[in-house]
N, C-alpha and C positions, 0 to 999 in steps of 0.2 A: 458526485452524487446528484445527478440531474433528474428531472421528472420526464421520462419518456412515455410512461404508461399512466393514464388517468384512472383513478379508482373512485367509485361512488360510495357514499356513506353506508347504504344498506348492504352493498356487496362486501364492504370491509367488515361490517358488524357480523355478518354471517360467517365470514372467514375466521374471525377472531373467536367465535363461540367455542370451538373444541379446545382452545388453549386455556380456558378457565381464567381469564385475566379481568373479568368483570365487564360491565357495560361500557361501550364506546362513548367517550365524552367528546373528544375532538381529534382532528388530525390535520396536518399541513405538510405540503411538499417541501423538500429541501433542495435548494438551487445551488449545488456545489458539486465538485468532482466531475467525472466523465463517463463512467461505465454503467451504473445501475440507476434504477428509480428508487428514491428513498422518501419516506414520510416520517415525521414525528407523530407519534400516536399517544394519546392520553386515554386511559381507561379508569374505571373505578378503583382498580388495584395498583395503578402506578403509571410510570412513564416508560415508553418503549420506542424503538426504531424499527419500522417496517422496511424491508428491502425486497424489491421485485427485481429479479435477475434477468437482464436483457439479453445477455450473450452466453452466460455460463451454462454448461451442460449439467444435468442433474448428477452425473458421476463426480463432477468437480465439487458440487455442493456437499456430497457425501464425504469429502475431505475437509473442506473449509469450515463447515459448521461444527463437526466433532472436534476439530482442532481448537476452535474458540472455547468450546466447553472444556476441553482438556486443559487449556491454559488458565481459564477462570478457576478451575478446581485446584490449580497449583499456585494461586495467589497473584497471577498476572491480572492487572486491572483492565480487562477487556470485556466486550459485550458477551453475555451468556445467552445462547439461543434458548427459546422457550419451546419445549416439546408438548405435543398434544397427548391425549390419553393413550395413544398407541405408540408413543415414543418417537414420533416423526418430528424432525427438526425443520422440514420444509414441506409445503403443500402448494398446489396450483392456486393462483389468484390472477384474474383477468387473463387467463390462458398462459401464464408464465409461472415458473417456480418462485416462491416467496417465503420469507422467514421473518419471524419477529424476535428481536433481541432486546435485552435490557438496555435502557438509556443511562449512560454514565454521567455523573456530576462533573461540573467544571466547564472551562472554556479554553479555546485555543489561544496561543500567544503569537501575535503577529510579528513582533520584533524581539527575538530571543536574545538574552544576555549569556554570559559565560556560564552562570549557574544553571541556566536552562539546558545548555549544550551538554554540560557534565551530567546532569540528571537524565537526559535522553540517552546518553551513552550507557549509563548504568542500567536504565530500563531495558535497553536493547540486549545487553549481555544477559540480564535476568530472563528475558523472553527466550533467547537462544538456549539457555540452560533448561528452562521449563519445557521447551519443545523437543528436547533430545529424546529419541526413542519413540516418537510418534510413528505408528505403523503406516505403511503403504503411502508415504508422502510422494506426490508426483514431482516432476522437475519444475523449476521456476517457469511459469507460463510466458514470461518475457525474458527468458535467458538467451544464451548465445545463438541458438538456432532461430528463435523468433527474431532477434535483432538482424541476423543476416537475411532472413526471408523478407521481413518487412522493409528493411533498407533497400533491398533489390527491387521490390515492388514500387517504392516511392521514388527511386532515382530518376525515372523519366518525367516525373511530375513536378520536381522542384526546379528553382532557378539555376542557371549554369554554375554560378559561384557556389551555391549550396550543394549542387550535385558533385562538384569536385571535392568539397570538404567531406561529404557523406561517403563517397567512394573511397577516399583515402583512409578515413577512419574505419570503415568496414574492413578494408584490407589489413590495417594495423591490428584490429581486434582478432581477425582470423589467424594471425600469426602467434597470438598469445596462448599459453597453456596454463589454465587455472586449475587443472585437475588435481594438483598436488596440495592445494590449499584445504584447510579444514572446512568441511561441509556440514550442512544440517538444514533444518526448516527455517526459512527466513520470512520476515514480514513482507518485504518487497516494495513497500510504499510508505515508509515512515517519514512522511512530510509533516510540516507544522500543523496542517489542518487535520491530521490523523492522531494527534496527541492532545489530550485535555489536561488542564491544570486547575488545581484548587489549593489555595493557600501556599503557593510556591512549590507544590509537589505534583508529580505526575499522577493524575486521578483516572486516566483512561487512555488506552491505546486501541484505536478502532480501525475498521476497513481492512480485513485480512484477505480480501479477494484477489490479491496478487501473490499470496503465499505459495511456497513450494521449496523444493530442495535446490540449494545453490551454495556457493562459497559464502561463509558467514561474513567475510570481508566485503562482499558485494553489498550486503544489507547495510553495513556501516558506511560504505561509500554513498549509497542512496541518501542516507540521513545527512551525511556531511554536506552533500551538494545542495540541500535545501536549508539546513539549519545554520550553516557556518558561513559568516560573511568575511572572515579573514583567518589568518594563521592562528591567532590566539583562540578563536572559537573552535577550530579544528583540534587544537591541542586539548582543549577542555573536553570535547566530545570523546577523544581517544582516551584521555585519562579516566573519564567515567566508565568507559567500556572496559579498559584494561584492569580496573579494580575487580571486575568479575571474571574476565577472561583476557589475559595478556596476549598480544599479537606475537606470532612467531616471526623469525627472520624472513621466511619465505613470504609471509603476508606483508611485511614492511616493504619488501622489494616489489611486490605486485601492486601496492597501493596506488601509485600514479596511473597505471593502466586501468585499474578497476574503477577509479573515479571517472576516467574517461568513458568506460563502458556504461557506468550508471548515468552519466549525462546523455550519452547516445541513446540509451533506452527511453528516457523521457522526451527527448527531442523527437524520436520516431513516433512515440505514442501520440504526441500532440500534432505532429504532421499528419498522422493517420486520421485523426479526428477532423483536421482541416480539409483533407482531400477526399475523405470518405465520410461525410457527415451523416448523422442519423437524426430523423425528425423527433421532436419532443415538445412538450408543453412549456417546459422551463429548463433550458439547456445552458450549461456553463461551458464556454469554449475558451481554453487557456492558450496563451501565446507561445507557439513553439520557439520563437526567436530567443526567449530567455535561455533555454537550454542549448541552443546553437551557440550563443555568445559564451556561455559557461564552458562548453566543450572547447571552443577556440582558445579560451584563456588557460584551460588545463593542458592543452597541447603545447602552449607556449612556455608555461612555467609550472611543470609538475612538481609536486612537493612530496617529501618522504615523511611518514609518521615517525615519531620517536617514542612510541609506547609499545 
């Protein structure tokens, strides 16, 4: 959530008026994440998060924002988009589509323990259950086709050793068949900075702008790769998830390959930002090498889940 698009106070106040959230009190840019411009907004009626979408098409927002409203209505602690008097969940701001959502209480946990991992697993299973049956869900925007295309585009740009690793992993993933695994709407980006905590409980799941249809196990692998520092943490995450939806034998067999696919996905995303940077006022650039090293370790010592 970096700030690529600057917004003036008068411009924002005028944009907020149709949402009936009270007078604008204050707003400040959020310097985190990679894809969109975000501001914390305080009005007379409460606390909000404003997102200006830098690359998403309006058709995609017509899935993401109703998805969040659908999940919030079913008890998932996620941001609830604010509609204007005509029922619109997004409108142009500074020449780009923008939305205002509720700001959730709590704070992220930088160094999670086993209880955090177990709770995140349970929250992810509940999210998957609540999202079942959402109509017209598009594919995962960073799914297998994106990984293959983006990897091919980046291959000539990375160092020779990285190119060999990338080419080999792309070839490995191309040989995998995940089509038999349970599918549904996934969050796609359930990292530590997208989960809020209050009094030891998950108080918020945020940033649904990588959501789409994919294997549910891929979503769990994304979470494991960021939340779990060792085998005990992975077991806790899996136990929390399995309490809501036990893994099938096919999913257990696919786990090592999908953890690699999840690591590849974020390595590619960060490499893309490095090699194709976008200008912004306050931009967070994250290190791609973290996920390269994770991918290398998963290739050397893949593990099987036991849940």
